[in-house]
C-alpha positions, 0 to 999 in steps of 0.5 A: 337221346339227343343232348340239349343246349341251355341258352341264356339270353334276354327276352328280346334276343330270344324272339329276334336273334339278329344281334347273334347273326341269326336273322330270321331264325326262330330260336324258341322253335328249336326243340334242342334248345332250352331257353332262359331269360331269368338268371335265377331260374337258369341257375336253379335248373342247371343245378338239377339237370345236365345239358351238353353245353350252356351258352350265355348271351345276355340276361334280363336281370344281371350281366352275361359275364356274371351269370356265366361265372356263376354257372361255372362256379355252380358246376365246374364240369359244365361247359359254359360259353359266353357270347362277346359282341365286341371281344376285348383283352379285359373281357377275354381275361375275365373269361379265362379267370372264370373258366368260361369259353368265349364266343367271339362275335356273331360269326362264331356264334352262328358257326356254333349254332349251325353245327349243333342244329345239323347234329340235331337234324341228323340225330332225328333220322336215327331210330334211337333218337327217341326212347318213346316214339309217338305214332304219327297223328295230326291230333294236337291234343294227342301229341300234347298228351303223349309229350306230357306222359313222357315229361311226367315220367322224367320228373318222377325219375329225377325227383327220386335221385339223390342229386335231386334230393340234395338240391331240393329243400322243399317238403316232398308231398305225395303226388296224386294221379291227377297231379302226376299227369297234369298237362299244364307243364307241357301245354305251356312249353308247347305254347311258348315254343309256337312263337305266338307268345311274346317274351319268354315267361318266368316259369317255375323249375317244375315247368322246364322241359325234358333234358337228358344226360348225354355228353357234349358233342365233339365237332371235329369236322367242317359242316356244310349247311346245305346238307341240312334236310329241307324244312329243318333249318332256317336260312342264316347268313352262313347257310350258303357255304361251308361252316365250321364250329370255330373259325380258324385263327391264323398263327402269328409269328412275331418279328425278330426285331426287338425295337419298342415299335415292333414289340407293340405291334407283336403284342397288339396283333393278338386278340387276347392281349389286354392293355396291361399285357401290351404296356407291360412289354415296354419299359419306360414312363410311370403312368398316373391316371386321373379318374372320378366317379362323376363330372365336375370334380376337378380332374382336368385341373389336377391332371394339368397342374400335376404335369406342370409341377412334374416337368418343373422338377425336371421329370420329362412329362407327357399329359395325355388327354384321354377324355376322347369325347370332350377333352379340353386340356389344350385350351387350359394350357394355351397350346394352339397346335398339338398332336392328336391321339390319332396322329401317334396311332397312325404315325408313331414316328411323330412322337419325336415332335412331342420331345422338342419341348423341354420347358413345358410338358408335352401334350397329346390332345383328344381327337378333334372329331367325336367319331374317332373316340371309340377307335382311340379307346380300343387302342389305348394299350397300344398308344401307351406302349408307343409313348412309354419309352420316351417319357419319365411320367405320363399323366392321363386325364379321363372323362367321367363316363365309365366304360371298358376303356376305364378298366383297361386303363386302370389295369395298365396304370402304375398309380391312380388319382381318384378325385372326389369333390365336396358333394355327397353324390361324388362320394357315392359315385366313388363307391359305385365305381370301386364296386365295379372294380371289385367285380372285375378283379381290378386291384385298388391298392395303387389308388390315391383318393383326393378330396378336392376343394377343401377349405375351412368352410367345406362340407366334407373333410378327409376323415368323413370321406375316409370313413365312407371309403371304409378306412382308405387314406384320403389326401386333401387338395386345397381350394385355390379360389376363383384365381384357379378357374380364371387362369385355367379358363384363359389358357394360362395354366403355366402362370398358375403353376408359378403363383403362390396358390393353396391349390398349387402348394397342396398339389406339390405336397401330394406329388411328393408323397405319391409320385416323386419318390418313384420317378426320378428326373432326367432333365435339368430343371435350371431352364424352368427356374431361369424362366421363372426368375425372369418373370418375377421382376415384371410382376414386382414392377407391376405391383410397384406401379399399382401401389404408387398409383394408388398412393397418388390418388 
């Protein structure tokens, strides 16, 4: 008997699988597919029945990757495939850790779907396809009764097996003859597959159609979709040519050169390379990412001041504005012309322009046009690998909207500043983000938690936040008052770093504990100290004139 495929997808995708590359296809009409829209029903059914493979696209209740990992954990011998609309290094790594086979894009899914559909069409021609062939008849009720009798017999056989009894904790009641041949189960299945009902209903485990114990088919050849018998297949985007289950991948031969640029290009050329894998191939800067669970916590101010104080100490520092949509670090620093992220990705040799300034930290600003933000996020590993050999420290400022980009950046960073402000909602957002990191397998041992805007009148203390974060160490960042916002808003961050402000002093103390003991300076800080000394007399004279003017009045 032909083995079947379990397909887990949301209700909208099951009714209209356009996103899977199957425009016009009627998945619910395919008798070789067992569809599921509910994760709990899928897990319960697959514990008690064997299928050839399980394909996970999405779900109405939980994320696809979580469902695929759970199904693989329930039955390690079961082949589980996960559809990835936009494959990335992090997703591929999670699939590998869970033992799940990725389906990279709609093209590969359509290849796989067409191959199995062809197998089913060819199996229908064989006389042994059905163990209990039905006589040809136009009577719908007769066909329904025949299907019901076969399904009822299979349910009785399954319930008598030891494997079924091991998973079924319900009290077994003897069935009457009327219950054994009740047509409700089959009638719902046939009605659902007719396409006349909208989203797939939530059905009980006893109402799942018949599944057989047959090994998964092995697709070792190339299939021609035109050989499918007429009337058994709907036209798909790949039904006019030669189709193979898995698209061929071209072998990549790395160049012989060992320069940083060639190494980055070699690693970035592989689809499965994550940002961490790309960055780890290059030696150089210590990478610190500044993140938060919500907006308005002061990430930009902390990232800017951290970069200024590090450069002041003689550490060659780059400030990377990775808030690719609404980054404004160039305005806080008062830089008029800066290189953008896209400039380095297209012409890596322009990094030399960033190295010309020794007195102030180099700045790589966010794209000026919003439409380029997604491209920059996808290539964050490649960007960091280009920059890493040329600096001692890279401070990365991020946005408050979390995505796959944040997870890749956290994996590629040597340290993370997680900023929290005085709002209780900020603490909840931090816990929410940490839960995501735990589910994705991202280690948080390198995280440093910063409580910003601390003062005697502040609502939260470091002890309060530490208790909320289950005992994590929390560092205090003092509130610098209105002076911080005024100078940063005027593009005078350099002047703020020279003022005796509580915010600046607490940031300097924080960097001593978390960064400076790992990063050693490579520049002579005398240039910065000379610049500061030259500014002090002017400030002293200004105060003297103000005092004399006040005295004369």
